[in-house]
All heavy atoms as an XYZ file, in Angstrom:
881
protein
N      26.667    -28.878    -13.012
C      25.343    -28.787    -12.417
C      25.095    -27.372    -11.905
O      25.993    -26.744    -11.346
C      25.220    -29.782    -11.240
C      23.811    -29.968    -10.722
C      22.990    -30.873    -11.609
O      23.480    -31.448    -12.580
N      21.722    -30.994    -11.303
N      23.880    -26.873    -12.138
C      23.500    -25.540    -11.677
C      22.251    -25.672    -10.824
O      21.305    -26.356    -11.189
C      23.233    -24.599    -12.871
C      22.685    -23.260    -12.390
C      24.511    -24.393    -13.689
N      22.269    -25.010     -9.692
C      21.115    -25.021     -8.787
C      20.525    -23.620     -8.743
O      21.255    -22.634     -8.584
C      21.573    -25.446     -7.393
C      20.451    -25.585     -6.416
N      19.354    -26.397     -6.621
C      20.261    -24.996     -5.207
C      18.548    -26.319     -5.589
N      19.060    -25.473     -4.714
N      19.203    -23.544     -8.905
C      18.510    -22.257     -8.933
C      17.555    -22.164     -7.754
O      16.751    -23.073     -7.524
C      17.729    -22.105    -10.241
C      18.549    -22.210    -11.530
C      17.634    -22.234    -12.748
C      19.541    -21.058    -11.633
N      17.625    -21.060     -7.035
C      16.731    -20.837     -5.897
C      15.954    -19.557     -6.135
O      16.536    -18.482     -6.266
C      17.519    -20.738     -4.578
C      16.577    -20.440     -3.416
C      18.288    -22.027     -4.324
N      14.637    -19.699     -6.190
C      13.754    -18.565     -6.457
C      13.106    -18.077     -5.169
O      12.900    -18.841     -4.232
C      12.643    -18.984     -7.427
C      13.143    -19.515     -8.746
C      12.308    -20.656     -9.269
O      11.713    -21.367     -8.435
O      12.249    -20.867    -10.489
N      12.736    -16.810     -5.179
C      11.990    -16.253     -4.057
C      11.192    -15.059     -4.535
O      11.474    -14.509     -5.609
C      12.937    -15.832     -2.918
O      13.830    -14.845     -3.363
N      10.182    -14.682     -3.755
C       9.479    -13.435     -4.015
C       8.061    -13.562     -4.530
O       7.405    -12.552     -4.737
N       7.574    -14.766     -4.756
C       6.197    -14.883     -5.221
C       5.214    -14.574     -4.117
O       5.596    -14.293     -2.973
N       3.924    -14.587     -4.459
C       2.913    -14.334     -3.451
C       1.600    -13.920     -4.060
O       1.370    -14.074     -5.258
N       0.740    -13.395     -3.195
C      -0.600    -12.947     -3.589
C      -0.628    -11.428     -3.577
O      -0.193    -10.801     -2.598
C      -1.625    -13.511     -2.616
C      -3.065    -13.008     -2.756
C      -3.648    -13.429     -4.104
C      -3.915    -13.539     -1.599
N      -1.153    -10.846     -4.637
C      -1.222     -9.392     -4.743
C      -2.498     -9.022     -5.489
O      -3.008     -9.802     -6.306
C       0.031     -8.841     -5.464
C       0.085     -9.303     -6.914
C       0.116     -7.332     -5.351
N      -3.012     -7.848     -5.197
C      -4.190     -7.366     -5.910
C      -3.797     -6.824     -7.281
O      -2.646     -6.397     -7.489
C      -4.886     -6.278     -5.107
C      -5.626     -6.792     -3.876
C      -6.483     -5.720     -3.235
O      -6.156     -4.542     -3.289
N      -7.582     -6.128     -2.625
N      -4.742     -6.819     -8.196
C      -4.503     -6.254     -9.519
C      -4.009     -4.814     -9.389
O      -4.516     -4.044     -8.564
C      -5.771     -6.305    -10.355
N      -3.000     -4.494    -10.183
C      -2.393     -3.186    -10.116
C      -1.198     -3.110     -9.190
O      -0.467     -2.111     -9.191
N      -1.008     -4.153     -8.403
C       0.091     -4.186     -7.455
C       1.403     -4.625     -8.082
O       1.493     -4.822     -9.298
N       2.407     -4.789     -7.220
C       3.752     -5.131     -7.677
C       4.322     -6.276     -6.859
O       3.964     -6.458     -5.692
C       4.686     -3.921     -7.535
O       4.257     -2.844     -8.335
N       5.203     -7.024     -7.487
C       5.983     -8.063     -6.829
C       7.372     -8.078     -7.449
O       7.536     -7.691     -8.611
C       5.352     -9.442     -7.006
C       4.131     -9.815     -6.164
C       3.583    -11.159     -6.622
C       4.461     -9.846     -4.690
N       8.336     -8.569     -6.679
C       9.697     -8.692     -7.194
C      10.175    -10.110     -6.950
O      10.189    -10.580     -5.811
C      10.628     -7.693     -6.505
C      12.032     -7.638     -7.108
C      12.857     -6.607     -6.389
N      14.109     -6.291     -7.071
C      15.303     -6.372     -6.516
N      15.412     -6.766     -5.270
N      16.381     -6.049     -7.217
N      10.560    -10.770     -8.016
C      11.082    -12.127     -7.933
C      12.610    -12.087     -8.005
O      13.183    -11.240     -8.691
C      10.562    -12.995     -9.065
C       9.042    -13.082     -9.239
C       8.715    -14.046    -10.392
C       8.365    -13.513     -7.968
N      13.231    -13.024     -7.302
C      14.679    -13.175     -7.354
C      15.025    -14.624     -7.648
O      14.286    -15.537     -7.272
C      15.319    -12.780     -6.018
O      15.035    -11.452     -5.681
N      16.159    -14.826     -8.306
C      16.634    -16.176     -8.585
C      18.153    -16.168     -8.505
O      18.808    -15.442     -9.251
C      16.181    -16.638     -9.959
S      16.902    -18.217    -10.470
N      18.681    -16.971     -7.599
C      20.125    -17.076     -7.430
C      20.615    -18.398     -7.979
O      20.062    -19.459     -7.649
C      20.490    -16.943     -5.955
N      21.638    -18.340     -8.810
C      22.230    -19.540     -9.398
C      23.532    -19.880     -8.689
O      24.315    -18.996     -8.349
C      22.494    -19.322    -10.881
N      23.747    -21.168     -8.476
C      24.991    -21.634     -7.873
C      25.423    -22.902     -8.589
O      24.638    -23.550     -9.267
C      24.816    -21.892     -6.380
O      23.831    -22.884     -6.153
N      26.705    -23.234     -8.425
C      27.239    -24.411     -9.092
C      28.213    -24.014    -10.193
O      28.946    -23.046    -10.054
N      28.182    -24.752    -11.289
C      29.099    -24.496    -12.412
C      28.474    -23.451    -13.323
O      27.664    -23.779    -14.191
C      29.374    -25.784    -13.190
O      29.867    -26.783    -12.296
C      30.399    -25.531    -14.298
N      28.860    -22.203    -13.102
C      28.302    -21.089    -13.868
C      29.249    -20.769    -15.022
O      30.388    -20.379    -14.795
C      28.104    -19.845    -12.991
C      27.273    -20.193    -11.740
C      27.452    -18.738    -13.807
C      25.891    -20.689    -12.039
N      28.780    -20.921    -16.248
C      29.606    -20.638    -17.406
C      29.638    -19.150    -17.703
O      28.691    -18.420    -17.408
C      29.102    -21.430    -18.611
C      29.308    -22.908    -18.479
C      28.306    -23.718    -17.945
C      30.504    -23.491    -18.854
C      28.502    -25.074    -17.800
C      30.706    -24.850    -18.709
C      29.710    -25.644    -18.180
N      30.730    -18.722    -18.330
C      30.915    -17.282    -18.583
C      29.883    -16.757    -19.561
O      29.511    -15.584    -19.505
C      32.326    -17.010    -19.089
O      32.551    -17.738    -20.285
N      29.435    -17.602    -20.481
C      28.386    -17.208    -21.418
C      27.110    -17.925    -20.998
O      27.046    -19.152    -21.009
C      28.750    -17.568    -22.858
C      30.024    -16.832    -23.281
C      27.592    -17.236    -23.798
C      30.537    -17.231    -24.645
N      26.127    -17.163    -20.595
C      24.880    -17.798    -20.173
C      23.717    -16.835    -20.337
O      23.900    -15.628    -20.507
C      24.978    -18.296    -18.729
C      25.184    -17.172    -17.730
O      24.283    -16.377    -17.494
N      26.354    -17.123    -17.129
N      22.555    -17.411    -20.331
C      21.319    -16.650    -20.381
C      20.473    -17.096    -19.196
O      20.307    -18.299    -18.962
C      20.542    -16.903    -21.690
C      21.400    -16.558    -22.905
C      19.252    -16.080    -21.704
C      20.775    -16.962    -24.226
N      19.934    -16.146    -18.479
C      19.010    -16.464    -17.392
C      17.685    -15.770    -17.663
O      17.652    -14.700    -18.289
C      19.572    -16.038    -16.041
C      20.798    -16.830    -15.631
S      21.408    -16.413    -13.982
C      20.101    -17.090    -12.938
N      16.632    -16.376    -17.212
C      15.342    -15.784    -17.505
C      14.228    -16.325    -16.648
O      14.442    -17.182    -15.779
N      13.048    -15.809    -16.900
C      11.830    -16.219    -16.202
C      10.820    -16.726    -17.220
O      10.594    -16.092    -18.264
C      11.228    -15.037    -15.435
C      12.070    -14.579    -14.306
C      12.970    -13.560    -14.315
C      12.109    -15.137    -12.990
N      13.570    -13.448    -13.085
C      13.050    -14.392    -12.255
C      11.432    -16.174    -12.366
C      13.342    -14.667    -10.918
C      11.714    -16.447    -11.040
C      12.658    -15.705    -10.333
N      10.227    -17.843    -16.898
C       9.127    -18.404    -17.658
C       7.958    -18.562    -16.700
O       8.137    -18.557    -15.482
C       9.508    -19.765    -18.237
C      10.511    -19.711    -19.362
C      11.839    -19.367    -19.118
C      10.148    -19.991    -20.671
C      12.762    -19.297    -20.153
C      11.065    -19.938    -21.713
C      12.362    -19.588    -21.441
O      13.277    -19.526    -22.468
N       6.762    -18.704    -17.257
C       5.615    -18.935    -16.382
C       4.674    -19.946    -17.008
O       4.639    -20.113    -18.223
C       4.873    -17.622    -16.095
C       4.194    -16.989    -17.304
C       3.640    -15.612    -16.934
N       2.965    -14.994    -18.080
C       2.518    -13.737    -18.062
N       2.670    -12.985    -16.973
N       1.909    -13.247    -19.122
N       3.935    -20.592    -16.127
C       2.967    -21.580    -16.587
C       1.697    -21.439    -15.775
O       1.706    -21.615    -14.550
C       3.526    -22.993    -16.465
C       2.640    -24.052    -17.087
C       3.350    -25.382    -17.250
O       4.371    -25.645    -16.618
N       2.838    -26.234    -18.113
N       0.625    -21.094    -16.467
C      -0.694    -20.995    -15.844
C      -1.396    -22.352    -15.960
O      -1.052    -23.151    -16.848
C      -1.513    -19.911    -16.516
N      -2.362    -22.630    -15.108
C      -3.075    -23.914    -15.169
C      -3.674    -24.167    -16.556
O      -4.337    -23.295    -17.122
C      -4.170    -23.749    -14.113
C      -3.632    -22.758    -13.152
C      -2.820    -21.806    -13.975
N      -3.387    -25.330    -17.102
C      -3.934    -25.700    -18.394
C      -3.245    -25.070    -19.585
O      -3.693    -25.247    -20.727
N      -2.168    -24.348    -19.324
C      -1.467    -23.684    -20.425
C      -0.019    -24.148    -20.494
O       0.522    -24.701    -19.532
C      -1.525    -22.164    -20.262
C      -2.924    -21.594    -20.383
C      -2.899    -20.080    -20.397
C      -4.278    -19.499    -20.605
N      -4.254    -18.003    -20.643
N       0.612    -23.888    -21.641
C       2.014    -24.242    -21.799
C       2.908    -23.220    -21.105
O       2.517    -22.060    -20.910
C       2.368    -24.300    -23.294
C       1.768    -25.483    -24.036
C       2.330    -25.626    -25.439
O       2.667    -24.644    -26.080
N       2.428    -26.855    -25.915
N       4.080    -23.667    -20.745
C       5.059    -22.753    -20.170
C       5.479    -21.756    -21.246
O       5.723    -22.128    -22.394
C       6.261    -23.536    -19.645
C       7.202    -22.729    -18.792
C       8.259    -23.612    -18.148
N       7.685    -24.595    -17.242
C       8.405    -25.368    -16.437
N       9.729    -25.264    -16.434
N       7.823    -26.256    -15.652
N       5.583    -20.486    -20.848
C       5.924    -19.447    -21.813
C       7.018    -18.536    -21.268
O       7.141    -18.344    -20.045
C       4.689    -18.595    -22.151
C       4.106    -17.848    -20.976
C       2.934    -16.953    -21.367
O       2.528    -16.955    -22.544
O       2.425    -16.242    -20.481
N       7.778    -17.969    -22.176
C       8.817    -17.020    -21.798
C       8.181    -15.733    -21.278
O       7.252    -15.201    -21.879
C       9.702    -16.699    -23.002
C      10.716    -15.585    -22.794
C      11.817    -16.024    -21.838
C      11.314    -15.154    -24.138
N       8.715    -15.229    -20.181
C       8.325    -13.915    -19.669
C       9.404    -12.900    -20.034
O       9.127    -11.879    -20.660
C       8.131    -13.944    -18.143
C       7.824    -12.544    -17.620
C       7.035    -14.930    -17.761
N      10.640    -13.189    -19.654
C      11.753    -12.300    -19.944
C      13.050    -13.070    -19.746
O      13.112    -13.984    -18.926
C      11.731    -11.070    -19.033
N      14.073    -12.697    -20.492
C      15.377    -13.316    -20.321
C      16.449    -12.273    -20.558
O      16.223    -11.274    -21.255
C      15.567    -14.512    -21.249
C      15.474    -14.183    -22.719
C      15.487    -15.450    -23.550
N      15.301    -15.154    -24.967
C      15.013    -16.054    -25.884
N      14.891    -17.333    -25.531
N      14.858    -15.721    -27.135
N      17.634    -12.524    -19.982
C      18.721    -11.559    -20.062
C      20.026    -12.320    -20.172
O      20.282    -13.282    -19.430
C      18.698    -10.626    -18.826
C      19.809     -9.584    -18.902
C      18.764    -11.408    -17.513
C      19.676     -8.477    -17.853
N      20.870    -11.884    -21.113
C      22.186    -12.488    -21.236
C      23.130    -11.877    -20.216
O      22.817    -10.838    -19.603
C      22.766    -12.271    -22.641
O      23.072    -10.871    -22.800
C      21.783    -12.683    -23.723
N      24.303    -12.481    -20.080
C      25.262    -11.947    -19.120
C      25.725    -10.551    -19.537
O      26.058     -9.723    -18.693
C      26.447    -12.890    -18.978
C      27.316    -12.588    -17.765
C      28.301    -13.698    -17.504
C      29.097    -13.412    -16.241
N      30.082    -14.475    -15.942
N      25.695    -10.279    -20.840
C      26.113     -8.964    -21.329
C      24.981     -7.945    -21.294
O      25.197     -6.780    -21.622
C      26.655     -9.081    -22.758
O      25.648     -9.570    -23.622
N      23.781     -8.397    -20.907
C      22.700     -7.450    -20.707
C      21.688     -7.331    -21.836
O      20.844     -6.432    -21.823
N      21.745     -8.243    -22.802
C      20.728     -8.237    -23.854
C      19.440     -8.836    -23.295
O      19.462     -9.900    -22.685
C      21.207     -9.031    -25.074
C      22.462     -8.378    -25.650
C      20.105     -9.102    -26.134
C      23.142     -9.194    -26.726
N      18.333     -8.157    -23.507
C      17.062     -8.519    -22.875
C      15.971     -8.784    -23.911
O      15.888     -8.086    -24.925
C      16.601     -7.384    -21.927
C      17.568     -7.254    -20.744
C      15.182     -7.618    -21.436
C      17.293     -6.049    -19.862
N      15.167     -9.779    -23.638
C      13.945    -10.049    -24.403
C      12.769    -10.119    -23.444
O      12.884    -10.701    -22.369
C      14.041    -11.382    -25.148
C      15.122    -11.384    -26.196
O      16.137    -12.053    -26.056
N      14.916    -10.621    -27.254
N      11.639     -9.545    -23.840
C      10.407     -9.621    -23.070
C       9.296    -10.212    -23.927
O       9.235     -9.998    -25.133
C       9.939     -8.232    -22.625
C      10.793     -7.557    -21.592
C      11.631     -6.503    -21.936
C      10.740     -7.947    -20.253
C      12.407     -5.869    -20.986
C      11.510     -7.312    -19.295
C      12.343     -6.276    -19.670
O      13.113     -5.641    -18.723
N       8.385    -10.911    -23.280
C       7.155    -11.282    -23.942
C       6.337    -10.007    -24.171
O       6.372     -9.075    -23.356
C       6.360    -12.257    -23.076
N       5.613     -9.968    -25.278
C       4.813     -8.776    -25.586
C       3.829     -8.455    -24.466
O       3.551     -7.290    -24.187
C       4.060     -8.979    -26.895
C       4.979     -8.921    -28.105
O       6.111     -8.418    -27.984
O       4.561     -9.389    -29.178
N       3.330     -9.481    -23.816
C       2.294     -9.288    -22.794
C       2.799     -8.585    -21.535
O       1.993     -8.102    -20.738
C       1.689    -10.641    -22.411
O       2.685    -11.510    -21.910
N       4.121     -8.532    -21.354
C       4.655     -7.914    -20.130
C       5.486     -6.666    -20.406
O       5.923     -5.997    -19.465
C       5.489     -8.922    -19.314
C       4.702    -10.191    -19.040
C       6.815     -9.242    -19.992
N       5.696     -6.341    -21.669
C       6.494     -5.155    -22.007
C       5.883     -3.902    -21.382
O       4.673     -3.698    -21.449
C       6.584     -4.997    -23.521
C       7.558     -5.955    -24.191
C       7.593     -5.730    -25.701
C       8.568     -6.696    -26.364
N       8.560     -6.561    -27.847
N       6.740     -3.099    -20.781
C       6.284     -1.873    -20.156
C       5.810     -2.056    -18.723
O       5.609     -1.067    -18.009
N       5.637     -3.299    -18.290
C       5.184     -3.556    -16.919
C       6.230     -4.309    -16.100
O       6.347     -4.089    -14.898
C       3.889     -4.383    -16.930
C       2.737     -3.712    -17.658
C       1.442     -4.492    -17.481
N       1.501     -5.844    -18.045
C       1.307     -6.953    -17.343
N       1.018     -6.895    -16.052
N       1.382     -8.146    -17.935
N       6.956     -5.211    -16.744
C       7.962     -6.022    -16.057
C       9.357     -5.556    -16.459
O       9.578     -5.142    -17.604
C       7.825     -7.500    -16.421
C       6.577     -8.171    -15.911
C       5.540     -7.458    -15.320
C       6.448     -9.547    -16.005
C       4.405     -8.096    -14.847
C       5.317    -10.202    -15.539
C       4.298     -9.460    -14.962
N      10.288     -5.667    -15.521
C      11.680     -5.336    -15.784
C      12.574     -6.436    -15.240
O      12.490     -6.774    -14.051
C      12.066     -3.998    -15.128
O      11.210     -2.956    -15.619
C      13.517     -3.648    -15.457
N      13.404     -6.983    -16.115
C      14.361     -7.997    -15.695
C      15.725     -7.352    -15.546
O      16.088     -6.452    -16.302
C      14.407     -9.183    -16.689
C      15.219    -10.346    -16.110
C      14.949     -8.735    -18.047
C      15.110    -11.626    -16.933
N      16.472     -7.803    -14.542
C      17.822     -7.300    -14.333
C      18.657     -8.419    -13.736
O      18.117     -9.448    -13.323
C      17.814     -6.077    -13.410
O      17.251     -6.408    -12.141
N      19.975     -8.213    -13.712
C      20.826     -9.242    -13.142
C      22.037     -8.637    -12.463
O      22.498     -7.554    -12.842
C      21.234    -10.281    -14.177
C      22.126     -9.829    -15.300
C      22.328    -10.961    -16.316
N      23.161    -12.040    -15.802
C      23.290    -13.237    -16.382
N      22.623    -13.513    -17.496
N      24.079    -14.169    -15.862
N      22.513     -9.361    -11.476
C      23.736     -9.020    -10.759
C      24.718    -10.143    -11.065
O      24.639    -11.229    -10.478
C      23.452     -8.928     -9.262
C      24.674     -8.546     -8.448
O      25.816     -8.742     -8.922
O      24.498     -8.067     -7.324
N      25.630     -9.904    -12.001
C      26.538    -10.963    -12.435
C      27.483    -11.414    -11.318
O      27.857    -12.585    -11.263
C      27.353    -10.503    -13.642
C      26.514    -10.432    -14.907
O      25.554    -11.180    -15.081
N      26.867     -9.511    -15.787
N      27.831    -10.507    -10.444
C      28.744    -10.862     -9.348
C      28.107    -11.904     -8.418
O      28.808    -12.712     -7.813
C      29.125     -9.623     -8.568
N      26.791    -11.860     -8.330
C      26.070    -12.784     -7.447
C      25.313    -13.849     -8.220
O      24.576    -14.651     -7.613
C      25.098    -12.003     -6.558
C      25.790    -11.013     -5.622
C      24.771    -10.297     -4.750
C      25.475     -9.332     -3.796
N      24.496     -8.598     -2.944
N      25.462    -13.867     -9.550
C      24.737    -14.837    -10.388
C      23.248    -14.855    -10.056
O      22.630    -15.920     -9.900
C      25.332    -16.238    -10.235
C      26.754    -16.307    -10.760
O      27.052    -15.831    -11.851
N      27.637    -16.889     -9.979
N      22.698    -13.677     -9.944
C      21.306    -13.525     -9.533
C      20.548    -12.665    -10.536
O      21.101    -11.685    -11.046
C      21.222    -12.881     -8.141
O      21.889    -13.724     -7.192
C      19.778    -12.693     -7.703
N      19.325    -13.064    -10.818
C      18.459    -12.232    -11.645
C      17.225    -11.817    -10.843
O      16.860    -12.472     -9.862
C      18.021    -12.925    -12.959
C      17.200    -14.192    -12.681
C      19.228    -13.223    -13.830
C      16.529    -14.763    -13.917
N      16.626    -10.745    -11.306
C      15.447    -10.196    -10.643
C      14.370     -9.928    -11.692
O      14.679     -9.646    -12.848
C      15.799     -8.885     -9.934
C      16.966     -9.003     -9.008
C      18.252     -8.694     -9.446
C      16.808     -9.424     -7.702
C      19.345     -8.804     -8.615
C      17.891     -9.538     -6.855
C      19.162     -9.237     -7.311
N      13.137    -10.003    -11.264
C      12.023     -9.630    -12.131
C      11.112     -8.699    -11.338
O      10.434     -9.144    -10.407
C      11.243    -10.853    -12.620
C      10.147    -10.546    -13.640
C      10.775    -10.082    -14.964
C       9.268    -11.774    -13.875
N      11.149     -7.435    -11.686
C      10.244     -6.469    -11.063
C       8.959     -6.449    -11.874
O       8.972     -6.145    -13.066
C      10.877     -5.073    -11.053
C       9.989     -3.996    -10.450
C       9.715     -4.221     -8.981
O      10.613     -4.564     -8.218
N       8.464     -4.022     -8.573
N       7.866     -6.796    -11.220
C       6.572     -6.891    -11.894
C       5.648     -5.815    -11.349
O       5.297     -5.835    -10.163
C       5.966     -8.285    -11.673
C       6.868     -9.411    -12.108
S       6.101    -11.035    -11.986
C       5.947    -11.195    -10.208
N       5.296     -4.878    -12.204
C       4.392     -3.787    -11.830
C       3.087     -3.900    -12.610
O       3.014     -4.608    -13.614
C       5.051     -2.445    -12.120
C       6.317     -2.221    -11.316
O       6.451     -2.699    -10.186
N       7.266     -1.495    -11.885
N       2.085     -3.179    -12.149
C       0.777     -3.162    -12.823
C       0.302     -4.582    -13.110
O      -0.138     -4.890    -14.229
C       0.866     -2.362    -14.127
O       1.297     -1.037    -13.868
N       0.382     -5.429    -12.109
C       0.031     -6.831    -12.298
C      -1.451     -6.993    -12.624
O      -2.303     -6.241    -12.132
C       0.394     -7.638    -11.059
C       1.886     -7.967    -10.945
C       2.274     -8.314     -9.521
C       2.242     -9.102    -11.893
N      -1.725     -7.979    -13.464
C      -3.080     -8.280    -13.915
C      -3.437     -9.713    -13.502
O      -2.542    -10.550    -13.348
C      -3.166     -8.164    -15.439
C      -2.734     -6.827    -15.999
C      -2.743     -6.858    -17.516
C      -2.291     -5.534    -18.102
N      -2.287     -5.557    -19.596
N      -4.717    -10.011    -13.370
C      -5.102    -11.389    -13.032
C      -4.528    -12.416    -14.006
O      -4.189    -13.536    -13.600
C      -6.633    -11.344    -13.096
C      -6.976     -9.939    -12.730
C      -5.890     -9.106    -13.353
N      -4.390    -12.035    -15.267
C      -3.831    -12.966    -16.252
C      -2.341    -13.218    -16.076
O      -1.770    -14.075    -16.760
C      -4.119    -12.488    -17.688
C      -3.732    -11.058    -17.959
C      -4.907    -10.102    -17.836
O      -5.690    -10.227    -16.850
O      -5.038     -9.217    -18.705
N      -1.703    -12.511    -15.175
C      -0.304    -12.797    -14.841
C      -0.184    -13.940    -13.828
O       0.923    -14.392    -13.520
C       0.386    -11.559    -14.263
C       0.510    -10.429    -15.270
O       0.855    -10.714    -16.432
O       0.271     -9.270    -14.887
N      -1.308    -14.391    -13.313
C      -1.303    -15.483    -12.340
C      -0.725    -16.749    -12.969
O      -1.168    -17.192    -14.017
C      -2.730    -15.759    -11.833
O      -3.192    -14.617    -11.106
C      -2.764    -16.983    -10.929
N       0.292    -17.298    -12.323
C       0.981    -18.485    -12.849
C       2.066    -18.902    -11.866
O       2.378    -18.168    -10.919
C       1.611    -18.183    -14.203
N       2.645    -20.059    -12.121
C       3.880    -20.428    -11.450
C       5.018    -19.877    -12.304
O       5.065    -20.128    -13.515
C       4.011    -21.946    -11.282
C       5.351    -22.295    -10.634
C       2.851    -22.490    -10.455
N       5.894    -19.133    -11.685
C       7.021    -18.533    -12.383
C       8.272    -19.360    -12.105
O       8.613    -19.628    -10.950
C       7.214    -17.088    -11.925
C       6.187    -16.153    -12.518
C       4.849    -16.238    -12.161
C       6.561    -15.194    -13.464
C       3.897    -15.399    -12.727
C       5.622    -14.346    -14.030
C       4.289    -14.459    -13.657
O       3.348    -13.625    -14.222
N       8.950    -19.714    -13.197
C      10.141    -20.554    -13.107
C      11.372    -19.784    -13.564
O      11.356    -19.144    -14.626
C       9.995    -21.790    -13.993
C       8.901    -22.735    -13.576
C       7.620    -22.621    -14.089
C       9.157    -23.756    -12.660
C       6.611    -23.494    -13.714
C       8.158    -24.638    -12.279
C       6.886    -24.488    -12.808
O       5.896    -25.355    -12.424
N      12.419    -19.895    -12.806
C      13.709    -19.352    -13.210
C      14.394    -20.365    -14.126
O      14.295    -21.581    -13.912
C      14.569    -19.107    -11.972
S      16.201    -18.418    -12.312
N      15.078    -19.862    -15.122
C      15.770    -20.716    -16.084
C      17.203    -20.245    -16.281
O      17.473    -19.044    -16.328
C      15.035    -20.693    -17.423
C      15.762    -21.470    -18.508
O      16.507    -20.907    -19.309
N      15.554    -22.764    -18.525
N      18.096    -21.215    -16.375
C      19.500    -20.928    -16.690
C      19.889    -21.767    -17.890
O      19.646    -22.987    -17.929
C      20.387    -21.290    -15.496
C      21.872    -21.281    -15.803
C      22.649    -20.167    -15.511
C      22.506    -22.383    -16.390
C      24.009    -20.147    -15.794
C      23.857    -22.367    -16.678
C      24.604    -21.249    -16.375
O      25.950    -21.230    -16.659
N      20.494    -21.112    -18.887
C      21.026    -21.834    -20.050
C      22.495    -21.470    -20.189
O      22.860    -20.287    -20.252
C      20.265    -21.447    -21.309
C      20.761    -22.193    -22.515
C      20.278    -23.360    -23.020
C      21.866    -21.825    -23.360
N      21.005    -23.753    -24.117
C      21.990    -22.840    -24.352
C      22.753    -20.757    -23.370
C      22.966    -22.789    -25.339
C      23.742    -20.716    -24.355
C      23.824    -21.728    -25.318
N      23.348    -22.500    -20.265
C      24.759    -22.272    -20.483
C      25.431    -23.540    -20.944
O      25.113    -24.618    -20.447
N      26.330    -23.428    -21.916
C      27.049    -24.582    -22.464
C      26.077    -25.664    -22.919
O      26.304    -26.859    -22.671
C      28.032    -25.132    -21.437
N      24.999    -25.239    -23.562
C      23.983    -26.140    -24.105
C      23.244    -26.938    -23.033
O      22.582    -27.920    -23.345
C      24.584    -27.088    -25.139
N      23.366    -26.520    -21.785
C      22.648    -27.166    -20.691
C      21.555    -26.220    -20.196
O      21.755    -25.014    -20.114
C      23.606    -27.511    -19.548
C      24.719    -28.452    -19.968
S      24.115    -30.090    -20.423
C      23.663    -30.709    -18.802
N      20.424    -26.800    -19.846
C      19.254    -26.035    -19.439
C      18.835    -26.475    -18.034
O      18.669    -27.669    -17.781
C      18.120    -26.313    -20.429
C      17.182    -25.156    -20.582
O      17.535    -24.013    -20.321
N      15.976    -25.436    -21.009
N      18.662    -25.512    -17.140
C      18.259    -25.833    -15.774
C      17.050    -24.994    -15.378
O      16.900    -23.848    -15.843
C      19.408    -25.555    -14.787
C      20.619    -26.421    -15.025
C      21.648    -25.981    -15.857
C      20.741    -27.664    -14.418
C      22.770    -26.768    -16.087
C      21.861    -28.453    -14.645
C      22.858    -27.998    -15.478
O      23.966    -28.783    -15.702
N      16.234    -25.574    -14.487
C      15.023    -24.903    -14.021
C      14.993    -24.835    -12.498
O      15.451    -25.766    -11.817
C      13.781    -25.654    -14.490
C      13.600    -25.654    -15.972
C      14.002    -26.621    -16.843
C      12.974    -24.641    -16.767
N      13.673    -26.267    -18.127
C      13.032    -25.056    -18.115
C      12.372    -23.413    -16.470
C      12.510    -24.300    -19.162
C      11.851    -22.663    -17.514
C      11.921    -23.104    -18.834
N      14.421    -23.754    -12.003
C      14.152    -23.664    -10.583
C      12.877    -24.423    -10.244
O      12.215    -24.982    -11.125
N      12.539    -24.428     -8.954
C      11.388    -25.204     -8.504
C      10.066    -24.494     -8.766
O       9.002    -25.107     -8.703
C      11.517    -25.527     -7.004
C      11.154    -24.389     -6.061
C      12.239    -23.334     -5.953
O      13.306    -23.415     -6.574
N      11.981    -22.325     -5.122
N      10.136    -23.206     -9.068
C       8.936    -22.431     -9.351
C       8.424    -21.692     -8.129
O       8.559    -22.162     -6.995
N       7.843    -20.531     -8.363
C       7.242    -19.747     -7.290
C       5.885    -19.237     -7.783
O       5.758    -18.761     -8.908
C       8.161    -18.587     -6.855
O       7.588    -17.910     -5.737
C       8.402    -17.577     -7.973
N       4.881    -19.376     -6.938
C       3.515    -19.020     -7.329
C       3.305    -17.517     -7.238
O       3.621    -16.890     -6.217
C       2.503    -19.733     -6.431
C       1.052    -19.395     -6.719
C       0.569    -19.954     -8.049
O       0.822    -21.104     -8.388
N      -0.140    -19.132     -8.820
N       2.751    -16.965     -8.299
C       2.303    -15.571     -8.304
C       0.801    -15.591     -8.574
O       0.348    -16.137     -9.590
C       3.033    -14.749     -9.385
C       2.390    -13.369     -9.523
C       4.511    -14.617     -9.045
N       0.040    -15.004     -7.661
C      -1.412    -14.957     -7.800
C      -1.866    -13.506     -7.734
O      -1.539    -12.802     -6.773
C      -2.104    -15.764     -6.703
O      -1.657    -17.124     -6.756
C      -3.625    -15.744     -6.894
N      -2.581    -13.071     -8.764
C      -3.072    -11.698     -8.831
C      -4.592    -11.740     -8.757
O      -5.253    -12.311     -9.630
C      -2.614    -10.999    -10.122
C      -3.046     -9.535    -10.111
C      -1.103    -11.112    -10.287
N      -5.129    -11.145     -7.716
C      -6.580    -11.147     -7.533
C      -7.195     -9.903     -8.171
O      -6.582     -8.841     -8.215
C      -6.916    -11.187     -6.048
O      -6.434    -10.029     -5.399
N      -8.403    -10.066     -8.660
C      -9.079     -8.944     -9.339
C      -9.900     -8.119     -8.359
O     -10.076     -8.462     -7.217
C      -9.984     -9.482    -10.441
O     -10.910    -10.402     -9.912
């Protein structure tokens, strides 16, 4: 079992920045992928960014150049630095952990970008 705790969401004006954090605890496998997904009202959940334990990163095209994902393997924690935020980035952001064919989700944190 893996437990994910997210923090860092909030309300920000367009052009502003926010930093999300997600700490994983429990049975952490040596090979894993952690990432951020988001879901806006009326839309499907979508990948924002993910990072393997070895540091391989994928970003959604919509956030490339604005968002940066990183991780601290010693603390089983990932971060999402979000810059140049746009109103269309407004969504609930979910932390995700995948390891040993098991998938876990955090409770979600609201990010709201006002125009």
